[in-house]
TORDREN-476261 format. One line per 5 residues: number of its first residue (from 1); their letters; for each residue x, y, z of N, C-alpha, C, CB. Coordinates in steps of 0.1 Angstrom, whole numbers, plus 5000, padded with zeros to 4 digits. Last residue first. Glycine has a CB too. Layout:
<sites>
NUM = A = X:Y:Z:X:Y:Z:X:Y:Z:X:Y:Z | ...
</sites>
This chain:
<sites>
344 = XXXXX = 4871:5018:5175:4858:5020:5182:4847:5013:5175:4855:5035:5184 | 4906:5014:5181:4894:5012:5173:4882:5016:5182:4893:4998:5168 | 4941:5016:5180:4929:5021:5186:4917:5019:5176:4930:5035:5190 | 4962:5006:5164:4960:5001:5177:4947:5004:5183:4971:5006:5186 | 4967:4993:5130:4963:5003:5139:4962:4997:5153:4950:5010:5135
339 = XXXXX = 4972:4976:5108:4983:4979:5118:4980:4991:5127:4996:4982:5110 | 4955:4966:5090:4957:4981:5090:4968:4985:5100:4944:4987:5094 | 4954:4939:5094:4958:4944:5081:4961:4959:5081:4947:4941:5071 | 4945:4935:5120:4958:4931:5117:4963:4937:5104:4958:4916:5115 | 4919:4947:5119:4929:4952:5128:4943:4948:5124:4926:4946:5142
334 = XXXXX = 4907:4931:5098:4908:4946:5097:4919:4951:5106:4894:4952:5100 | 4909:4906:5110:4915:4908:5097:4917:4923:5095:4906:4902:5085 | 4893:4910:5132:4907:4908:5134:4915:4910:5121:4910:4894:5140 | 4868:4912:5118:4873:4923:5128:4888:4922:5130:4865:4922:5141 | 4866:4888:5104:4867:4901:5097:4872:4912:5106:4853:4904:5092
329 = XXXXX = 4865:4870:5126:4876:4869:5117:4877:4883:5109:4874:4858:5107 | 4840:4877:5137:4853:4878:5145:4865:4879:5136:4854:4866:5155 | 4823:4871:5117:4824:4885:5121:4837:4887:5129:4812:4889:5130 | 4828:4843:5113:4828:4852:5102:4831:4866:5107:4815:4852:5095 | 4826:4821:5130:4837:4830:5132:4838:4841:5122:4850:4823:5132
324 = XXXXX = 4803:4803:5148:4804:4810:5135:4814:4822:5137:4790:4816:5130 | 4807:4798:5175:4810:4788:5165:4812:4794:5151:4800:4776:5165 | 4818:4816:5203:4811:4816:5190:4816:4805:5181:4814:4830:5183 | 4832:4820:5225:4823:4808:5225:4815:4807:5213:4814:4809:5238 | 4867:4829:5228:4853:4831:5223:4845:4818:5225:4854:4835:5208
319 = XXXXX = 4897:4845:5228:4888:4837:5236:4874:4840:5231:4890:4841:5251 | 4928:4845:5210:4913:4848:5210:4906:4839:5220:4907:4847:5196 | 4957:4862:5204:4951:4850:5211:4937:4854:5213:4959:4847:5224 | 4971:4874:5173:4962:4875:5184:4959:4862:5191:4950:4883:5180 | 4990:4894:5151:4989:4881:5158:4982:4882:5171:5004:4875:5161
314 = XXXXX = 4991:4919:5141:4985:4909:5133:4985:4895:5139:4993:4909:5120 | 5021:4930:5156:5008:4934:5150:5004:4923:5140:5010:4947:5142 | 5033:4912:5183:5036:4915:5169:5022:4919:5163:5042:4903:5162 | 5047:4917:5217:5036:4914:5207:5040:4918:5193:5024:4921:5212 | 5071:4900:5235:5069:4912:5227:5058:4909:5217:5082:4916:5219
309 = XXXXX = 5061:4886:5267:5066:4885:5253:5063:4897:5245:5060:4872:5246 | 5048:4889:5290:5060:4896:5289:5066:4895:5275:5070:4891:5299 | 5025:4874:5294:5023:4887:5289:5036:4895:5287:5014:4895:5298 | 5017:4841:5290:5028:4850:5293:5026:4863:5286:5041:4843:5288 | 4996:4825:5283:4996:4829:5297:5008:4838:5300:4997:4817:5306
304 = XXXXX = 5014:4811:5257:5001:4810:5264:5003:4814:5279:4994:4796:5263 | 5034:4810:5239:5034:4821:5249:5021:4821:5257:5035:4834:5241 | 5030:4789:5222:5040:4787:5232:5040:4798:5243:5054:4787:5225 | 5010:4801:5206:5006:4789:5215:5017:4787:5225:5005:4777:5206 | 5024:4821:5192:5013:4824:5201:5010:4813:5211:5000:4828:5194
299 = XXXXX = 5048:4831:5179:5047:4818:5185:5036:4818:5196:5060:4812:5190 | 5046:4859:5175:5044:4850:5164:5041:4835:5169:5055:4850:5155 | 5028:4873:5204:5039:4871:5195:5036:4861:5184:5051:4867:5203 | 4996:4891:5205:5006:4882:5210:5018:4882:5201:5000:4868:5213 | 4968:4910:5216:4979:4908:5207:4990:4900:5213:4985:4922:5204
294 = XXXXX = 4938:4894:5224:4949:4901:5229:4961:4899:5219:4953:4896:5243 | 4903:4895:5223:4915:4892:5216:4926:4900:5222:4914:4895:5200 | 4872:4880:5229:4882:4889:5235:4895:4885:5228:4883:4887:5250 | 4838:4880:5215:4852:4876:5215:4861:4886:5222:4858:4874:5201 | 4813:4890:5219:4814:4877:5212:4829:4872:5212:4809:4878:5198
289 = XXXXX = 4792:4906:5240:4806:4904:5238:4808:4890:5231:4814:4905:5251 | 4763:4923:5228:4769:4910:5232:4784:4909:5229:4761:4899:5226 | 4752:4945:5218:4756:4946:5232:4762:4933:5237:4744:4950:5241 | 4764:4941:5186:4754:4948:5194:4759:4950:5208:4740:4940:5194 | 4790:4922:5192:4779:4922:5182:4767:4928:5189:4775:4908:5176
284 = XXXXX = 4823:4932:5200:4809:4931:5204:4800:4929:5191:4804:4943:5212 | 4854:4924:5213:4846:4925:5200:4832:4922:5204:4852:4915:5190 | 4879:4939:5230:4866:4933:5231:4859:4935:5219:4859:4939:5244 | 4914:4937:5228:4902:4941:5221:4890:4933:5225:4904:4941:5206 | 4947:4949:5236:4936:4939:5238:4923:4945:5232:4934:4935:5252
279 = XXXXX = 4982:4952:5236:4969:4957:5232:4959:4946:5232:4970:4963:5217 | 5001:4943:5266:4997:4941:5252:4983:4948:5249:4995:4926:5250 | 5010:4941:5291:5018:4949:5282:5013:4949:5268:5032:4945:5283 | 4979:4938:5306:4993:4936:5308:5001:4946:5300:4998:4921:5305 | 4959:4949:5282:4960:4938:5292:4975:4935:5294:4952:4925:5287
274 = XXXXX = 4941:4977:5272:4955:4971:5274:4954:4960:5285:4965:4982:5278 | 4917:4983:5245:4922:4983:5259:4936:4978:5260:4913:4976:5268 | 4888:4990:5226:4903:4989:5227:4907:4990:5241:4910:5000:5219 | 4861:4974:5212:4866:4982:5223:4880:4980:5225:4857:4979:5236 | 4842:4974:5183:4855:4970:5189:4859:4980:5200:4866:4969:5178
269 = XXXXX = 4812:4961:5170:4819:4972:5177:4831:4966:5184:4809:4979:5187 | 4790:4952:5145:4802:4948:5152:4809:4961:5157:4812:4941:5142 | 4767:4954:5129:4766:4955:5144:4778:4952:5151:4755:4946:5148 | 4771:4956:5103:4768:4943:5108:4767:4942:5123:4777:4932:5103 | 4779:4982:5100:4766:4978:5095:4761:4964:5099:4766:4978:5080
264 = XXXXX = 4805:4979:5111:4795:4987:5118:4781:4983:5113:4797:5002:5117 | 4818:4965:5090:4817:4959:5104:4806:4966:5112:4830:4961:5111 | 4815:4983:5069:4809:4970:5068:4808:4963:5082:4818:4961:5059 | 4831:5004:5079:4816:5006:5077:4809:4993:5076:4814:5014:5064 | 4855:4992:5079:4850:4996:5092:4835:4998:5090:4857:5008:5097
259 = XXXXX = 4859:4987:5051:4858:4975:5061:4852:4979:5074:4872:4969:5063 | 4840:5002:5026:4850:5004:5037:4848:4993:5047:4849:5018:5043 | 4833:4981:4998:4828:4989:5009:4839:4990:5020:4815:4982:5015 | 4842:4964:4977:4839:4978:4974:4834:4987:4986:4829:4979:4964 | 4847:4940:4990:4836:4941:4981:4832:4955:4978:4824:4932:4985
254 = XXXXX = 4862:4959:5013:4858:4945:5011:4846:4946:5002:4855:4938:5025 | 4890:4982:5015:4876:4979:5012:4874:4964:5011:4872:4985:4998 | 4907:4997:5043:4907:4990:5030:4892:4986:5027:4917:4978:5029 | 4926:5019:5064:4913:5012:5060:4916:5005:5047:4902:5022:5059 | 4938:5038:5092:4940:5029:5080:4927:5022:5077:4952:5019:5083
249 = XXXXX = 4949:5068:5106:4937:5059:5103:4939:5051:5091:4924:5068:5102 | 4966:5084:5131:4967:5076:5119:4954:5067:5118:4980:5067:5119 | 4964:5096:5156:4957:5102:5145:4959:5095:5132:4962:5116:5143 | 4977:5088:5178:4964:5081:5175:4957:5086:5163:4955:5083:5187 | 4999:5101:5186:5001:5090:5177:4988:5083:5173:5010:5079:5183
244 = XXXXX = 4981:5129:5194:4995:5124:5191:4995:5113:5181:5002:5120:5204 | 4947:5128:5186:4957:5128:5197:4970:5122:5193:4951:5120:5209 | 4938:5143:5155:4935:5137:5168:4947:5138:5177:4930:5123:5166 | 4933:5152:5129:4939:5161:5139:4936:5156:5153:4934:5176:5137 | 4944:5124:5109:4934:5134:5113:4941:5143:5123:4921:5128:5119
239 = XXXXX = 4957:5107:5080:4958:5112:5094:4947:5122:5096:4972:5119:5096 | 4958:5074:5065:4956:5088:5064:4957:5093:5079:4943:5093:5057 | 4968:5046:5046:4967:5053:5059:4966:5068:5057:4980:5049:5067 | 4955:5017:5029:4961:5030:5029:4958:5037:5042:4955:5039:5017 | 4954:4986:5014:4954:4993:5026:4961:5006:5025:4960:4985:5038
234 = XXXXX = 4934:4976:4986:4947:4979:4992:4945:4987:5005:4955:4987:4982 | 4905:4954:4989:4913:4965:4984:4926:4967:4991:4905:4977:4984 | 4892:4923:4981:4898:4930:4992:4908:4941:4986:4906:4921:5001 | 4864:4906:4973:4874:4914:4967:4879:4923:4979:4868:4923:4956 | 4856:4872:4981:4855:4886:4984:4866:4893:4977:4855:4889:4999
229 = XXXXX = 4839:4841:4982:4849:4849:4976:4846:4864:4979:4849:4847:4961 | 4836:4816:5007:4830:4828:5001:4841:4836:4995:4821:4836:5011 | 4829:4783:5017:4838:4792:5012:4831:4803:5005:4848:4785:5001 | 4824:4759:5044:4819:4768:5034:4830:4778:5030:4807:4775:5039 | 4826:4742:5068:4827:4737:5054:4821:4746:5043:4820:4724:5053
224 = XXXXX = 4828:4749:5094:4815:4748:5089:4814:4743:5074:4808:4761:5090 | 4856:4747:5096:4848:4741:5105:4834:4739:5100:4848:4749:5118 | 4866:4763:5075:4869:4749:5074:4860:4741:5084:4883:4745:5078 | 4857:4788:5058:4854:4783:5071:4855:4768:5071:4840:4788:5076 | 4875:4810:5039:4872:4796:5040:4870:4793:5055:4883:4787:5034
219 = XXXXX = 4875:4834:5016:4873:4833:5030:4867:4819:5033:4863:4844:5036 | 4896:4842:4990:4886:4831:4995:4886:4831:5010:4890:4817:4989 | 4900:4872:4973:4903:4864:4984:4892:4853:4986:4904:4872:4997 | 4914:4892:4948:4904:4882:4951:4908:4873:4962:4900:4874:4939 | 4922:4927:4951:4926:4913:4950:4915:4904:4954:4939:4910:4958
214 = XXXXX = 4917:4957:4933:4913:4948:4944:4918:4934:4941:4898:4948:4947 | 4946:4971:4916:4932:4969:4918:4929:4960:4930:4925:4964:4906 | 4975:4969:4919:4968:4982:4921:4953:4980:4924:4969:4991:4908 | 4983:4943:4918:4992:4952:4923:4985:4965:4927:5004:4955:4914 | 4964:4915:4928:4965:4926:4919:4973:4937:4925:4951:4932:4915
209 = XXXXX = 4961:4880:4930:4967:4892:4935:4967:4903:4924:4981:4889:4940 | 4939:4856:4938:4943:4864:4926:4948:4878:4931:4931:4865:4917 | 4937:4844:4963:4938:4835:4951:4941:4843:4938:4925:4828:4950 | 4945:4845:4995:4946:4854:4983:4948:4845:4971:4957:4864:4984 | 4924:4834:5020:4935:4830:5011:4934:4839:4999:4934:4815:5007
204 = XXXXX = 4917:4834:5053:4915:4843:5041:4927:4840:5032:4914:4858:5045 | 4903:4808:5074:4914:4815:5067:4909:4824:5056:4924:4805:5062 | 4898:4786:5100:4892:4797:5092:4904:4804:5086:4883:4806:5101 | 4912:4765:5111:4897:4764:5111:4890:4775:5103:4892:4764:5125 | 4940:4747:5111:4934:4759:5105:4919:4757:5105:4940:4762:5091
199 = XXXXX = 4955:4734:5141:4946:4731:5129:4940:4744:5124:4935:4721:5133 | 4969:4737:5164:4975:4742:5151:4967:4739:5139:4988:4735:5150 | 4956:4731:5187:4964:4720:5181:4971:4724:5168:4956:4708:5179 | 4941:4753:5192:4953:4751:5201:4962:4740:5195:4948:4747:5215 | 4933:4765:5159:4930:4761:5172:4943:4758:5180:4921:4748:5172
194 = XXXXX = 4937:4795:5139:4940:4781:5142:4936:4778:5156:4956:4779:5141 | 4929:4816:5113:4926:4813:5127:4929:4798:5129:4911:4816:5131 | 4948:4836:5091:4941:4824:5094:4938:4824:5109:4948:4812:5089 | 4957:4855:5060:4957:4853:5075:4948:4841:5078:4953:4866:5083 | 4976:4871:5034:4966:4862:5039:4967:4861:5054:4966:4849:5033
189 = XXXXX = 4993:4888:5018:4988:4892:5030:4976:4884:5035:4984:4906:5030 | 5007:4891:4993:4993:4886:4993:4986:4889:5006:4993:4871:4990 | 5033:4899:4999:5024:4909:4992:5010:4904:4992:5028:4909:4977 | 5046:4894:5032:5042:4889:5019:5032:4899:5012:5035:4875:5019 | 5050:4901:5058:5061:4902:5049:5058:4896:5035:5072:4894:5054
184 = XXXXX = 5028:4879:5075:5035:4891:5074:5047:4890:5064:5041:4896:5088 | 5001:4864:5076:5013:4861:5068:5020:4874:5065:5009:4855:5054 | 4990:4860:5110:4990:4868:5097:5003:4864:5089:4991:4883:5100 | 4966:4844:5131:4980:4845:5126:4980:4852:5112:4987:4831:5125 | 4949:4839:5160:4948:4846:5147:4962:4849:5143:4940:4859:5148
179 = XXXXX = 4938:4812:5178:4949:4820:5175:4948:4826:5161:4963:4812:5177 | 4916:4804:5206:4920:4803:5193:4932:4813:5190:4908:4805:5183 | 4899:4787:5232:4910:4796:5229:4915:4793:5214:4921:4795:5239 | 4864:4787:5240:4876:4780:5236:4886:4791:5233:4874:4772:5223 | 4832:4778:5254:4843:4788:5253:4856:4781:5250:4845:4796:5266
174 = XXXXX = 4809:4760:5235:4818:4761:5246:4829:4771:5244:4824:4747:5249 | 4787:4782:5216:4791:4768:5220:4800:4769:5233:4799:4761:5209 | 4764:4800:5197:4772:4799:5209:4775:4784:5212:4765:4805:5220 | 4766:4813:5165:4760:4803:5173:4769:4801:5185:4758:4790:5165 | 4760:4846:5150:4769:4835:5155:4761:4825:5164:4780:4841:5164
169 = XXXXX = 4742:4856:5121:4744:4856:5135:4752:4844:5140:4730:4855:5143 | 4756:4868:5091:4749:4857:5098:4752:4857:5113:4754:4843:5091 | 4770:4887:5078:4758:4891:5085:4751:4880:5093:4748:4896:5074 | 4792:4878:5065:4794:4884:5078:4782:4887:5085:4803:4896:5077 | 4788:4870:5039:4787:4860:5049:4787:4866:5063:4798:4849:5048
164 = XXXXX = 4767:4894:5021:4780:4890:5027:4778:4879:5038:4788:4902:5032 | 4742:4883:4998:4746:4891:5010:4759:4886:5015:4735:4889:5022 | 4742:4873:4972:4730:4879:4978:4733:4888:4990:4719:4869:4981 | 4765:4876:4947:4763:4874:4961:4751:4881:4966:4775:4878:4969 | 4765:4883:4920:4766:4869:4923:4762:4866:4938:4780:4863:4921
159 = XXXXX = 4764:4910:4919:4753:4903:4913:4753:4888:4917:4754:4903:4898 | 4788:4916:4931:4776:4920:4938:4764:4913:4932:4775:4935:4936 | 4806:4905:4913:4805:4899:4926:4792:4903:4933:4817:4903:4935 | 4803:4922:4891:4800:4907:4889:4798:4901:4903:4811:4900:4882 | 4812:4946:4901:4798:4945:4897:4794:4930:4896:4796:4952:4883
154 = XXXXX = 4839:4939:4905:4831:4942:4916:4816:4941:4913:4834:4957:4921 | 4847:4935:4879:4846:4924:4887:4838:4926:4900:4861:4919:4891 | 4844:4962:4869:4836:4951:4863:4835:4939:4872:4843:4947:4850 | 4861:4977:4885:4847:4980:4885:4838:4969:4879:4844:4993:4876 | 4885:4965:4878:4881:4964:4892:4866:4967:4892:4888:4974:4900
149 = XXXXX = 4887:4971:4850:4887:4957:4855:4881:4956:4869:4900:4951:4854 | 4888:4999:4852:4877:4992:4844:4876:4978:4849:4880:4993:4829 | 4912:5002:4867:4900:5008:4871:4888:5001:4865:4899:5023:4868 | 4931:4989:4851:4928:4984:4865:4915:4989:4870:4940:4988:4875 | 4931:5004:4828:4928:4990:4827:4924:4985:4841:4940:4982:4822
144 = XXXXX = 4939:5029:4839:4925:5028:4833:4921:5013:4832:4925:5034:4819 | 4965:5022:4847:4955:5027:4857:4941:5026:4851:4957:5042:4860 | 4977:5015:4824:4976:5005:4835:4965:5009:4844:4990:5004:4842 | 4976:5038:4809:4969:5026:4804:4967:5016:4815:4977:5020:4793 | 4991:5055:4826:4977:5058:4823:4970:5046:4818:4976:5069:4812
139 = XXXXX = 5016:5042:4824:5009:5044:4837:4994:5047:4835:5016:5055:4845 | 5021:5044:4797:5020:5031:4803:5013:5032:4816:5034:5024:4804 | 5023:5072:4794:5013:5065:4787:5010:5051:4793:5016:5064:4772 | 5047:5076:4809:5034:5082:4814:5022:5075:4807:5034:5096:4811 | 5065:5062:4793:5063:5058:4807:5050:5063:4812:5075:5063:4816
134 = XXXXX = 5063:5078:4770:5059:5064:4769:5057:5058:4783:5070:5056:4762 | 5073:5102:4780:5059:5102:4775:5054:5087:4775:5058:5108:4761 | 5100:5095:4785:5091:5099:4796:5076:5098:4792:5095:5113:4801 | 5108:5090:4758:5108:5079:4768:5099:5082:4780:5122:5076:4773 | 5105:5115:4747:5097:5105:4742:5096:5093:4752:5102:5100:4728
129 = XXXXX = 5125:5129:4761:5112:5133:4763:5102:5122:4758:5109:5145:4756 | 5148:5115:4751:5145:5114:4766:5130:5118:4768:5154:5123:4774 | 5147:5123:4724:5146:5109:4728:5141:5107:4742:5159:5102:4726 | 5149:5146:4710:5137:5145:4718:5136:5131:4724:5125:5148:4710 | 5180:5166:4707:5172:5154:4705:5160:5153:4714:5180:5141:4706
124 = XXXXX = 5203:5180:4730:5198:5178:4717:5190:5166:4716:5209:5178:4706 | 5213:5189:4754:5220:5178:4748:5215:5175:4734:5218:5165:4756 | 5216:5225:4752:5208:5213:4755:5216:5201:4748:5193:5214:4751 | 5230:5255:4766:5228:5245:4757:5220:5233:4762:5242:5239:4753 | 5241:5287:4768:5230:5279:4773:5227:5268:4763:5217:5287:4776
119 = XXXXX = 5259:5302:4754:5264:5294:4765:5254:5284:4771:5270:5303:4776 | 5244:5317:4736:5250:5305:4732:5256:5296:4743:5260:5308:4722 | 5217:5333:4738:5227:5331:4749:5234:5317:4746:5221:5331:4763 | 5202:5334:4716:5204:5347:4723:5214:5346:4734:5190:5351:4729 | 5202:5308:4707:5209:5318:4699:5211:5331:4706:5201:5320:4687
114 = XXXXX = 5210:5281:4727:5201:5293:4727:5208:5304:4719:5197:5298:4741 | 5217:5250:4711:5221:5262:4719:5211:5273:4717:5235:5267:4716 | 5222:5215:4711:5213:5227:4707:5217:5238:4717:5198:5223:4709 | 5246:5192:4696:5239:5199:4707:5230:5210:4702:5250:5205:4717 | 5260:5163:4685:5251:5174:4682:5245:5179:4694:5241:5169:4671
109 = XXXXX = 5295:5153:4689:5281:5151:4691:5273:5164:4686:5278:5148:4706 | 5325:5136:4686:5317:5148:4681:5302:5144:4683:5321:5151:4666 | 5349:5128:4711:5337:5124:4703:5329:5136:4699:5328:5114:4711 | 5369:5134:4728:5371:5137:4714:5359:5133:4705:5384:5132:4709 | 5359:5108:4751:5368:5120:4748:5370:5121:4733:5381:5118:4755
104 = XXXXX = 5325:5098:4748:5339:5095:4749:5347:5108:4746:5344:5083:4740 | 5292:5086:4755:5302:5097:4754:5316:5093:4756:5298:5108:4765 | 5275:5065:4759:5283:5065:4747:5293:5076:4746:5274:5065:4735 | 5260:5071:4782:5272:5061:4783:5280:5061:4770:5266:5048:4786 | 5254:5105:4787:5251:5093:4778:5263:5084:4779:5248:5098:4764
99 = XXXXX = 5240:5129:4808:5251:5120:4805:5246:5108:4797:5257:5115:4818 | 5232:5165:4807:5228:5150:4806:5240:5142:4803:5217:5148:4795 | 5244:5189:4807:5235:5186:4818:5232:5171:4819:5223:5194:4818 | 5278:5196:4798:5265:5190:4795:5257:5187:4807:5266:5178:4786 | 5296:5226:4802:5293:5213:4807:5279:5209:4802:5294:5212:4822
94 = XXXXX = 5313:5244:4776:5302:5243:4785:5300:5228:4789:5289:5248:4779 | 5329:5268:4758:5332:5256:4766:5321:5255:4777:5347:5255:4772 | 5330:5284:4726:5324:5282:4739:5328:5269:4745:5308:5283:4738 | 5343:5308:4703:5344:5295:4709:5337:5295:4723:5359:5290:4710 | 5328:5325:4676:5333:5326:4690:5332:5312:4696:5324:5335:4698
89 = XXXXX = 5317:5323:4651:5332:5326:4652:5337:5327:4666:5335:5338:4645 | 5291:5316:4656:5294:5329:4650:5308:5333:4652:5285:5340:4656 | 5301:5293:4678:5289:5299:4673:5293:5313:4668:5278:5300:4684 | 5316:5262:4685:5318:5275:4680:5305:5280:4674:5329:5275:4669 | 5325:5242:4714:5318:5244:4701:5319:5259:4697:5302:5240:4702
84 = XXXXX = 5332:5216:4737:5335:5229:4731:5329:5230:4717:5351:5230:4730 | 5320:5201:4767:5321:5202:4753:5325:5216:4749:5307:5198:4746 | 5322:5177:4793:5324:5191:4789:5326:5192:4774:5336:5198:4797 | 5302:5155:4812:5310:5158:4800:5310:5173:4797:5304:5150:4788 | 5303:5137:4841:5299:5149:4835:5308:5152:4823:5299:5161:4845
79 = XXXXX = 5292:5109:4860:5300:5115:4850:5294:5127:4844:5303:5104:4839 | 5294:5091:4891:5286:5099:4882:5296:5106:4872:5278:5110:4890 | 5296:5057:4905:5302:5070:4900:5292:5078:4892:5314:5067:4891 | 5299:5034:4932:5291:5040:4921:5297:5054:4918:5276:5042:4926 | 5312:5022:4952:5319:5023:4940:5311:5030:4929:5323:5009:4935
74 = XXXXX = 5295:5022:4974:5306:5031:4975:5314:5032:4962:5316:5026:4985 | 5261:5022:4970:5272:5015:4965:5284:5025:4965:5270:5010:4950 | 5240:5038:4975:5245:5031:4986:5258:5023:4983:5235:5021:4992 | 5239:5070:4959:5239:5056:4958:5245:5050:4971:5247:5051:4946 | 5242:5097:4959:5229:5092:4960:5228:5077:4961:5220:5098:4949
69 = XXXXX = 5268:5103:4953:5264:5105:4967:5250:5100:4969:5264:5120:4970 | 5291:5088:4934:5277:5091:4934:5271:5091:4948:5269:5079:4926 | 5322:5105:4928:5314:5094:4936:5300:5098:4936:5320:5093:4950 | 5330:5115:4894:5328:5118:4909:5320:5106:4915:5321:5131:4911 | 5347:5125:4866:5342:5114:4873:5341:5117:4888:5350:5101:4871
64 = XXXXX = 5345:5144:4836:5347:5144:4850:5340:5132:4857:5343:5157:4857 | 5359:5147:4805:5349:5139:4813:5353:5138:4827:5347:5125:4806 | 5363:5169:4778:5367:5165:4792:5355:5157:4797:5370:5177:4801 | 5355:5175:4752:5369:5177:4756:5373:5173:4770:5372:5192:4755 | 5335:5166:4727:5337:5163:4741:5352:5165:4744:5332:5149:4745
59 = XXXXX = 5325:5190:4704:5334:5180:4707:5336:5178:4722:5348:5183:4700 | 5295:5198:4684:5304:5200:4695:5313:5188:4697:5296:5203:4708 | 5275:5214:4660:5284:5203:4663:5293:5207:4674:5292:5199:4651 | 5241:5226:4665:5255:5228:4661:5263:5216:4665:5261:5241:4667 | 5208:5239:4663:5218:5228:4664:5232:5232:4659:5213:5216:4656
54 = XXXXX = 5190:5263:4683:5197:5259:4670:5206:5248:4673:5204:5271:4664 | 5158:5268:4699:5172:5265:4699:5177:5261:4685:5175:5254:4710 | 5131:5270:4696:5139:5282:4693:5154:5280:4693:5135:5293:4701 | 5125:5248:4723:5120:5255:4711:5128:5268:4709:5105:5259:4714 | 5133:5231:4743:5144:5236:4734:5138:5243:4722:5152:5225:4729
49 = XXXXX = 5109:5224:4755:5120:5231:4763:5130:5237:4754:5127:5220:4771 | 5092:5211:4737:5090:5225:4740:5102:5232:4747:5078:5227:4748 | 5098:5184:4733:5093:5192:4722:5092:5207:4725:5080:5187:4717 | 5108:5170:4755:5111:5166:4742:5108:5175:4731:5104:5153:4739 | 5099:5183:4778:5113:5181:4777:5117:5177:4762:5117:5169:4786
44 = XXXXX = 5071:5184:4774:5079:5197:4775:5093:5194:4773:5077:5202:4790 | 5064:5157:4772:5062:5166:4760:5070:5179:4761:5047:5170:4760 | 5072:5149:4797:5079:5144:4785:5077:5152:4773:5074:5130:4782 | 5053:5163:4813:5067:5165:4814:5075:5161:4802:5073:5159:4827 | 5029:5151:4803:5031:5165:4802:5046:5169:4803:5023:5173:4813
39 = XXXXX = 5034:5124:4811:5032:5128:4796:5034:5142:4794:5017:5124:4792 | 5036:5127:4838:5048:5122:4831:5046:5125:4816:5049:5107:4832 | 5011:5135:4845:5022:5144:4848:5034:5140:4839:5025:5144:4863 | 4996:5112:4838:4994:5125:4831:5005:5135:4833:4980:5131:4836 | 5007:5094:4856:5009:5092:4842:5007:5105:4834:4999:5081:4837
34 = XXXXX = 4999:5105:4880:5013:5104:4878:5016:5102:4863:5019:5092:4886 | 4971:5101:4877:4976:5115:4878:4991:5115:4875:4974:5121:4892 | 4970:5073:4877:4965:5081:4865:4971:5095:4865:4950:5081:4865 | 4979:5067:4902:4987:5063:4891:4983:5071:4878:4985:5048:4888 | 4957:5079:4916:4971:5084:4918:4980:5080:4907:4977:5079:4932
29 = XXXXX = 4937:5062:4908:4936:5076:4904:4950:5082:4906:4926:5083:4913 | 4945:5039:4922:4945:5039:4907:4944:5053:4902:4932:5031:4902 | 4940:5048:4948:4954:5044:4943:4955:5044:4928:4958:5031:4949 | 4912:5051:4947:4921:5062:4950:4935:5060:4945:4920:5066:4964 | 4904:5024:4943:4901:5034:4933:4910:5047:4935:4886:5038:4933
24 = XXXXX = 4912:5013:4967:4919:5009:4955:4917:5019:4944:4915:4995:4951 | 4909:5042:4989:4905:5029:4984:4914:5025:4973:4890:5028:4981 | 4912:5063:5018:4916:5059:5005:4911:5045:5002:4932:5059:5004 | 4897:5089:5035:4898:5074:5034:4901:5070:5020:4884:5068:5039 | 4906:5117:5054:4905:5111:5041:4905:5096:5042:4915:5116:5031
19 = XXXXX = 4906:5124:5081:4903:5134:5071:4899:5128:5058:4916:5143:5069 | 4888:5104:5106:4899:5106:5096:4895:5117:5086:4903:5093:5089 | 4877:5112:5138:4873:5109:5124:4885:5113:5115:4861:5118:5120 | 4879:5094:5169:4882:5105:5160:4878:5101:5146:4898:5108:5161 | 4880:5078:5196:4869:5084:5189:4873:5096:5181:4857:5088:5199
14 = XXXXX = 4898:5066:5212:4899:5062:5198:4888:5069:5190:4897:5047:5197 | 4896:5071:5239:4906:5078:5232:4906:5076:5217:4920:5074:5237 | 4876:5054:5248:4873:5068:5247:4883:5076:5239:4871:5074:5260 | 4889:5029:5251:4880:5031:5240:4877:5046:5238:4867:5024:5242 | 4906:5017:5268:4910:5030:5262:4901:5034:5251:4925:5029:5257
9 = XXXXX = 4904:4997:5297:4898:5002:5285:4903:5016:5281:4882:5003:5287 | 4924:4972:5307:4922:4987:5309:4916:4992:5296:4936:4994:5313 | 4914:4941:5318:4918:4949:5306:4914:4964:5309:4910:4944:5294 | 4906:4926:5338:4920:4930:5339:4924:4939:5327:4929:4918:5340 | 4880:4918:5333:4882:4929:5342:4896:4934:5343:4877:4924:5356
4 = XXXX = 4867:4911:5303:4879:4908:5310:4881:4920:5319:4891:4906:5300 | 4831:4905:5302:4843:4914:5300:4855:4909:5308:4839:4928:5303 | 4820:4872:5294:4821:4883:5303:4833:4892:5299:4821:4878:5317 | 4798:4855:5270:4811:4858:5275:4810:4871:5285:4821:4861:5264
</sites>
């Protein structure tokens, strides 16, 4: 293939290094930290915040109703209960900080007060703290389960596979036009390559979705009649100190390895440019140009030859003479899944 002379190359602008790269393990770690914080907070609220407080009986004397400013529902309300109680012969009237749907006017409830400052009260009881602890424990258990499961299945995949399919050299045939399409708006996030007639010739199909850990995908080459299973991690975006909007860096893992590192190890290089009004990409294996891809709209085939249509991330028109589409598919899968514009 030859370089597209009408493409304005912007490859030099994309040479920056991200500060941090996240993986599914990083997301699991975040859940673990959130769980530990919830357990600590629940312990404080339930068992330490009111240490030294004394219990007494109080009566709900007033309930205030106000519009809930935090809700999109115009009819949503918030409620605040005022209670009266007596400590050492002195009467106190104080608003409760917590609301319980069971509260009613003239209802007698148990509160806790600070003996050094009886006006300072608590709703009493450790129920809320216990609930927060249980939520935190659930987050920790889920994170540990996902981490162990992800490590185990990744180990099994590495033992089962001698080498990723992406390392196989491409075979050259007649130049053809193909279309890369993404399942936008779905949690599974599959994608496929179709020919001009709409036949699917290569696809990544999510066969086991995981909310936190890696998901199992089948990469299916319908033209060559082969299927390979891969573990695909969650996509996460970080920033560097690069140029204005170019400092966002997104990545995910394939079989536990950063997708961009996997592409580079297989000799794949991506040159970024602009063709007309659309982002365009030259995809190289070594020094050989193996594909040219230009971002297009969802109805890619109907827009053939038209550069005025609004492009959609994850949809590309491809020109290639390669018969083996593994490396090309992985490169476009990485571009479409990370929603970035600049690559190197």
